[in-house]
C-alpha positions in Angstrom: 6.8 5.4 15.0 6.0 1.8 14.0 8.1 2.3 10.8 11.1 3.0 13.0 10.5 -0.1 15.0 10.1 -2.2 11.8 13.4 -0.7 10.5 15.3 -1.5 13.7 13.9 -5.0 13.9 14.7 -5.6 10.2 18.2 -4.3 10.6 18.7 -6.5 13.7 17.5 -9.6 11.8 19.8 -8.8 8.9 22.7 -8.5 11.3 21.7 -11.8 12.9 21.5 -13.4 9.4 24.9 -12.0 8.4 26.5 -13.6 11.5 24.7 -16.9 10.9 25.9 -17.0 7.3 29.4 -16.1 8.4 29.4 -18.9 11.0 28.0 -21.3 8.3 31.0 -20.5 6.1 33.4 -20.9 9.0 31.9 -24.3 9.9 32.2 -25.4 6.3 35.9 -24.2 6.2 36.7 -26.6 9.2 36.1 -29.5 6.8 34.9 -32.0 9.4 31.6 -33.7 8.2 29.6 -32.6 11.3 30.9 -29.0 11.0 30.1 -29.0 7.2 26.6 -30.2 8.0 26.1 -27.5 10.6 27.5 -24.9 8.2 25.1 -26.0 5.4 22.2 -25.9 7.8 23.1 -22.4 8.9 23.4 -21.2 5.3 20.0 -22.8 4.3 18.3 -21.3 7.4 19.9 -17.9 6.6 18.5 -18.0 3.0 15.1 -19.0 4.2 15.0 -16.4 6.9 16.1 -13.7 4.5 13.3 -14.7 2.1 10.8 -14.7 4.9 11.9 -11.2 6.1 11.7 -9.9 2.5 8.2 -11.2 2.0 7.0 -10.0 5.4 8.4 -6.5 4.7 6.8 -6.5 1.3 3.4 -7.4 2.8 3.7 -4.8 5.5 4.6 -1.9 3.2 1.9 -2.8 0.7 -0.7 -3.1 3.5 0.4 0.2 5.0 0.2 1.9 1.6 -3.4 0.7 1.0 -4.4 1.6 4.6 -3.1 5.1 4.1 -4.9 5.5 0.7 -8.2 4.1 2.1 -7.9 6.4 5.2 -7.3 9.4 3.0 -10.5 8.6 1.1 -12.3 8.3 4.4 -13.1 4.6 3.7 -11.7 3.0 6.8 -14.3 1.2 9.0 -15.5 3.1 12.0 -15.4 1.6 15.5 -19.1 0.8 15.8 -18.9 -1.1 19.0 -17.0 -0.8 22.3 -13.4 -1.9 22.0 -11.5 -3.8 24.7 -8.5 -2.1 26.3 -6.3 -3.9 23.7 -8.2 -2.4 20.8 -10.1 -5.5 19.8 -13.8 -5.7 19.2 -15.6 -7.3 22.1 -16.2 -11.0 21.3 -20.0 -10.7 21.4 -20.0 -7.8 18.9 -17.4 -9.3 16.5 -19.4 -11.9 14.6 -22.1 -9.7 13.2 -19.6 -7.1 12.3 -17.3 -9.6 10.5 -20.4 -11.1 8.8 -21.4 -7.7 7.5 -18.0 -6.8 6.1 -17.7 -10.3 4.6 -21.0 -9.8 2.8 -19.7 -6.5 1.5 -16.5 -8.1 0.2 -18.5 -10.9 -1.4 -20.8 -8.5 -3.2 -17.8 -6.6 -4.6 -15.2 -9.3 -5.3 -13.0 -7.0 -7.4 -13.0 -4.1 -4.9 -9.7 -3.9 -3.0 -11.3 -1.5 -0.5 -14.0 -4.0 0.6 -11.4 -6.7 1.1 -9.1 -4.3 3.1 -11.9 -3.2 5.3 -12.8 -6.8 5.9 -9.2 -7.5 6.9 -9.2 -4.6 9.3 -12.4 -5.8 11.0 -11.2 -9.4 11.2 -8.0 -8.2 12.8 -9.9 -6.1 15.3 -12.0 -9.3 16.0 -8.8 -11.3 16.8 -9.0 -13.3 13.6 -5.4 -12.7 12.5 -5.0 -15.4 9.9 -8.3 -14.4 8.1 -7.3 -10.7 8.3 -3.9 -11.4 6.6 -5.7 -13.4 3.9 -8.2 -10.6 3.3 -5.5 -7.9 3.2 -3.4 -10.1 0.8 -6.4 -10.3 -1.4 -6.8 -6.5 -1.3 -3.1 -6.1 -2.2 -3.5 -8.4 -5.2 -6.7 -6.7 -6.4 -5.2 -3.2 -6.1 -2.0 -4.3 -7.9 -4.1 -5.8 -10.7 -6.1 -2.5 -11.0 -2.8 -0.5 -11.1 -1.5 -2.7 -13.9 -4.6 -1.9 -15.9 -4.1 1.8 -15.5 -0.2 2.3 -15.1 0.9 5.4 -13.2 -2.4 6.0 -11.5 -2.7 6.2 -7.7 -4.3 3.3 -5.8 -7.8 2.6 -7.3 
């Protein structure tokens, strides 16, 4: 279901970007200095937004692929504590849990699974920025392992 939502939002943003680029070209065609400036700004924002959308989709698909692979192996972290209604780990329980998974990732710096599990726990603890960094690290490690053994499933 979330893939459908991502597809719909991605398509809506692409439509928005197409309209912004079209408006940028129309502003430039007017020829007035202010209109040309606005047109160039719209084109630059369109390119930057398109790049950001591409990078975000790339991250999301890679993270989803690793999550499914880890789940199929039975390696996803279990909910060891009570969760809040929003699905987060209670604040009092989050620090020891994050510390434990951080230690596991530090002990195995080349294991994408340890970094991915750390990212999942950090996200559940509400540490979004740290979670994304850990999952990015897991993606890099897994892609590096795949380059070593081409054609193999996630290591």
